[in-house]
N, C-alpha and C positions, 0 to 999 in steps of 0.2 A: 504494500498499500504506500501512495506517494503521502511522504511526512509533510511535507509543505503544503500539500493541497488540503490535507485534513487538519492541520493549524490555521489556515485560513477561512476554513470554513468555519471553526470552530473561535474565531477570533470576537471580542467583544468592543465593536467598531461604534456604538454608541456612547460609550463612556470612555474617550479617549483622555480625559482629565487635562487634554489643553484645546486650543483654537488656532487658526492660522493667523497671521498676525496681520490680517487687511482689516481690523475694527479694534474695537475695545468690548468688552462683556461685563457688565454689573450682575450679580447675584444675590437677590434680597429674599427676606422670608416673606411670602404671601400675606400673612396677616399681621406683621408688624411694620412692612418696609424697609427693615433695618437693612442693612448689605452686609452680606455677611462672605461675600465672595467674588473677584473679580479677574480679569484677566487681560492684557491687552500690550502693544508695542511699547515701547521705552516713550513716554510720553508723561508732560506734565499733568496730565490729567489726571493719569491713572496713578502718576509719582505720589499724590497728595495720599494721603490716607483716608479712604473712603469706608476701610471696615468700622461697622460699628453706627456710622451715622443714616440718616432716613434718607431713601431713594430721591423723595422730593425736595430734600434740600439738597442733593448732588445736581438733580436733572431738573429743569424746568418741563416737565411733563404735562402741567396743567391741567385742563379739564379733556385732555386727547383721548383718554380712557379709563376705564374701571374695570378692578381686579374680576370682577362679578361679569362682567361682559367678556371677557377672555374665552375662546375657545378652549374645550379641555386637551386639543390634539391641535396640532398648526400654529404659525404664528400671526397675530394682527400687528399690521403696518401703522403705527404710530404717525409717520411724516416725521416733518421738520421737528428738529429740538435744537435747543442752544447749549453748545457744550465748550464752558468756558471760553464765551467771546466766539466761537465757531460754531455755525449751522451742520448739521450732519442730519442724514437717514438713520431712524429707529424703527426697531420692532420688537414685539415680547412674546415670550409665550411663559406656559407653566410645565413646571418640570417637578411633580412631584408637590412638595411644599415651599417650593421656590418660585419665586418671579424671575425671570432671566429678560436682560435687554439687551440688544445687540445694537451697537453704533458703528456706522461705517461711513466714510466720505461721501459727498455727493457730487456728481459729474454733472459738467454741466452741459455737456451735449447730450445728455437723455433728461431731459426736462419734459414731464408728463402734462402737455399743453397739447390746444385741441388738434395742432398738427400732426403730433404724433401719434395719437389714438385714431386721428383719420387714416394715416399711414399704416396702423397696427390693424385694421379693418378693413385696408385694402388689400393689405397682404394674407388675411383670413379668407377674403372673399374669392381669391384663386383659385385656393384650395376645393370648392365648390365645382368650379368648371373641369377639374382633372377627370382623365377619360378613362383611369385605371388605376390601382393601389399602386402601381408603380411611376405614375405621372406623379400623383399624389405625395409619393415620399421625395422624388428629385425636387418638385416644389416647393416641399416643406425644408427642404438642406436648404435651398440658396435664398429661403426667407429666413432661416437660424442664421445663417452666414454674414444676412445682412444687418440682423440684430446685435449678432455678436463681434461681430470681426473677425471672427477666427478666420484660419486658414481653410482649415480640412473639418467639414461636418456631415457625420455620417447618421443614416435614419437605420436602426438595427432593431429588427424583429425576433423575439422570441418565438421557437417552435416547440412543436408536442415535447420533446426530451429535454425542456430546458435548454437547449443549444440555441446561441445565433446566428443571424445572416445578416449579412449589409444589404437592404434593399433600396436605399436611395445616396446618393452623394454629391458633394458640391465640395469642390477644390481650386481654390485661385492662387497658390503658392507651388512649392516643389514638393509638396507632399507625396509619399503612395498614395497608390489607389487600392483601398479594400472593398471595393463593389463587388457581389455576389461573394466574397469571403463567408466563408463559415470558423464560428470560433464554441469550443467546447462548452458545456453548461457550467463549469468550473473556475472559468473567468469570471462568473460574476456567481458569488457564493449567496448563499440562502439566506444569510441575515442581511448581506447587502440589499437583497430583490426586495426585502420587507421593508427596507429604510425608502427604498424609491418611491415605493405606493405611497409612503407616507409623507417623505419630505421631496418635494417634486423638481426640485433645482437644485443641482449644485454644483460649486465654481471652485477649481486650483487654480488663482492666478498665478504662482511661480510653483513649481513642482522641488523647487531647491529652498524652498521655505524651511525656516525652523520653528516650531510648534510652541507656542506661548502656553506655558503651565498654568492653569486656575489655581490662584492663590485665596486661602479662603479660612476664615478661623478655624474651621475643622478642617483637618487632615483628611476627613469621610467625604469633603465636597468634592475632593476632586474623583470621585465615582458617581457623580451627578447625571443623568439621563439627557444626552444632547441630541436624541433624536431628532429633534425640531428647528435644531440649529443651521444656522446660514454658514456660520465661522466654523463649525465642528471640524477641528483637528481630522485629516482623514489616515486610513491605515500607512503604516510604512509600506507593506506588500504592494498593495496600488498603487503607490507613487515608484516605487523599481518597476512595474508594470510601465507604465508610462514612461519611464525614462527609458525603457527596453525600446520604447515604439519608437523613440526621439522626439516625445511631446513635452514641450517647454509647460505649458499651459492647457488647463481641461475644462469643460463645464460638460454638465450633462442635464436632460429634461425628461423625466419620465410622461410614457404615452399610456395613459390608463383606461382601457375598454373594460364597461362594467365591472369595476372594482377590482380589475388583473392586470399586471405588468405586463401589456402588449410589446412593449419596446423602449426603446429610448433613443432620443435626438443628441450624438455625442460629439462636441466638439472638441478641435485639437488645433493648438496653436504652437507652432515654434521658437517663439519667444513668450515671456512673462504677458499676460494680458490679464488685469482686472475687470470686472462687469458691475456696474453700478446696482444698486437696489431696484430702481425704476427699470432698469435693462433684462434684470432676472424675474421680475415680475408680468413686463412684457413678454418674455418666452414663456412663464407658465401660463400666462393668459392662450397666447396662441400655440401651446402644447395642447390645452384643452380644447380649443378649436379643430386642430389635428386628428385628436382623439375622436370627437365626435362626427368628423368627416369618415375616420376608417369603419367607426361603427356601421355605418348609414352604407357605405360600401358593401362591408359585409353582409349585413342584411338584406341588400339587394342583390347579389352574387347567391344568397343561398333562395331568395325568393326564386329567382331566376334557375335556378338548380332543380329547386322541387317541381316547379311548372314543367322545363325539361323531362324530368321523369314522370310527374303525372304523364303528359303525353306520350311518352315513348311505353309508358306501362299499358296505357289502355290500345294506343296499337299493335301491342303483344296480344292482347287478349282478345282483340278483334280475329285473333287468326283461329280461337277457338270453334270449332263446328259441333254440334250434336253427335254426328257419328262418326267423326276423327278420333283417329287413334294418336296415344302419345306421340309415336315417331311420325307420324303425317305432321302433327304441330311442329315438332324439333327442326323438321325439313323446313318447312316455309319460314319458323319464327326467330330461326338459329342467329340470324346477321343482324336480327334486332335486339336479340337478349345479347349478342357479342357487346351489342351498343351501349345498352342500358347499364351493364357491367363495365365499361370503359375495356374493356378486354380484346384481345387481337383476333380472337380464334375461339369458337365454341362448339 
């Protein structure tokens, strides 16, 4: 048995005890809102002794949210928050008894204005005009490339045995092509697939990042569940996997159909490349639109297949005569029976 594969499958990737150095994390008690932990890059804001302070005294969250209104799973976008005289993007989520706030830099190139929303809607509408699943996936890869600016974007579909196949691709740099390539199920372990369903956009802005550990009043805080975190540090096994592929930055968006992980949009870049919160949310919205179109296309194909089979079945039954023998029936209906079974002979 392959020891590396077994170790990867058992890795507790949801409790890494660290974040990527792309922002700040503050951890407070839900009930008291006292800060009990933090993580972040070397910065004056984090270097302040925030442990034991009230979250509302450190961040001007105002009336943007109430703890009671937070979802039991997933993030809530707070929006612009003033941090030490600087405006940052903020999201919050609940993890057990803790309230977690994540702060990231704003990107002026991606502002959530009317033109950006109109562009996003126009991109989504192109999915409706796709004549086949392959064309849909090709359009999707180009659309996500436009949103992220990554050099290679793949649409990766899971098949029945949990292996994967690349069904769409867009490349604008010197990256090699993976279109129609198949990958083993062990490439994405079970616990990672579960996280893909729960946390649908993940970004690694630089594969050479140094994880920033969580500092807490209690050492056990390092085991906090970061399943919903956008800053969560990722598995070193996955980092090595990306390095082996020559990838310097990575982003992935989940394609969920009927609550099941249908596939992924995988974005790769040959240089470090962060993605703003606005772009992440746009990617999530576009992935949801893509999921709906895939579901509709699959339902249409299933309907057409059922109609075809029913028509073929009626044709075969028409060969039955009152006085015919089974041999006579097979003689006349053999070719159509083969067609019904998609066989080359009968």
